[in-house]
N, C-alpha and C positions, 0 to 999 in steps of 0.2 A: 439851698436846695428848693424849687418851686412845687407847688400843687397842681393836681389834674383836675379838670374840670367833672365829675363824677356823674352827679344828676341833678336836676331841677325837680324840685319838691313843688306840687301844685296842691291848695287845700282845694278840696271839693265836697259836695254835699254828696255823690254818688260816683266816688271813684272808678267802679265798673264800666258805667257808663263813658263816663269822659275819657277813661283811657283807651277802651275801644274806637271813639271818635278819632283820639290823635294817633293811634295806630293804624286806622285807615288813613288818615291825612297823610303819614309820613310812611306808610308803606312798610310798616314794621308790626311787631306782635307783641302781645302781652307775656312777659317773661317768668312773672310772680304773679300770684294772687293770695290774699288772704282777705279776711272780713273787712278789713278798713284800708288794705293798701295795695295796690296794683302799680307793678312795674313794667315799662315799655322800653322797648329797645332793639337796635337791628338784631344783636344776639347777645347773650350774656357777658361777652368777653369785649364787646366794643362801647367806649365812653363817649359820648354823656348819655346816661337814660332818663327817661320822664317817671317820676314815683307821684304817684296821684294817691293822697291820704284823706281819710274820712275827718272832717273839720265842720262841727255845727255852728251855726250862724251865717250870716250873709255880709258880703263885702261892703262897706261902707264908703269907700271913695275909690276914685280910677286908679287902677294897676300902676305901680310905680315901675313894673317890672313888664317886658312883653316878649313875646317870639317874632321873630323875621323870618318868612319861609322864601327859601329861594329855588322857585321851580323853574322846569326847562322851558316851560309857557304860561305866563300869567294869565293870557287870556285864556285858556283852555282850563285853567284850574277855578277862574273866577267866573268869566263872562259864560264859560262853557259849564260852570254851576256844579262840578263837582264837589269841590269842598262845602258849598252851600247845601247840597244833595245829601252831605253826610250828615248836616245838623247845624252848620254855622250859619250866621246872619251877617248883613253888612250892619257896619258900626261907624259912627260918625264921632270920632276924636277931639275935631276942631281941626281937621286936616286941610281943607279948604279944596278948592278944585285944582285940576291941573299937576299933582303929584304924581309920581312914577309909581305909587304902591296904593293896594287896596285894602282897607282896615275892615276885618272881620271880627265877629265876635263866636266864641266856641258856645257848645249848647249851655252852659253855665255861666257864659257873660265875660270869660276871660277875653280881652282883645289881643288880637296878633295881626300881621301885615304879610300881604303877600305882594314880594317886591317884582320888580322887571327881574330877568335874568342877570346873574353878577358872573363875572368872570374870577374874582377873587375877593378877599375881604375889603380890599381899598378901592375896588373899580367895578 
């Protein structure tokens, strides 16, 4: 028997604000809110979701896990500054010049990549 990818949990200082950022980036909504947790998703029955939880303290090293976004148009998302306008900033993680993706960081510094559009998971 296999398991399904249920949700990705993100430690944060302000779960509400970070959830709103990611909901806007992904065109999704906050489906659940409590004082220390917010769940974002397409709808309550579509997996996976993003769960933002309150965790004190800061990150000490680079994230070992990051999100890759597959937009319809990379230029519109990054160069048109839609995502940056929502609160992201450009990030340098040593990616170098000439790569096909753009590295950004969310408002709490979590890195993610905006890729050139893909047709599948392997192409």
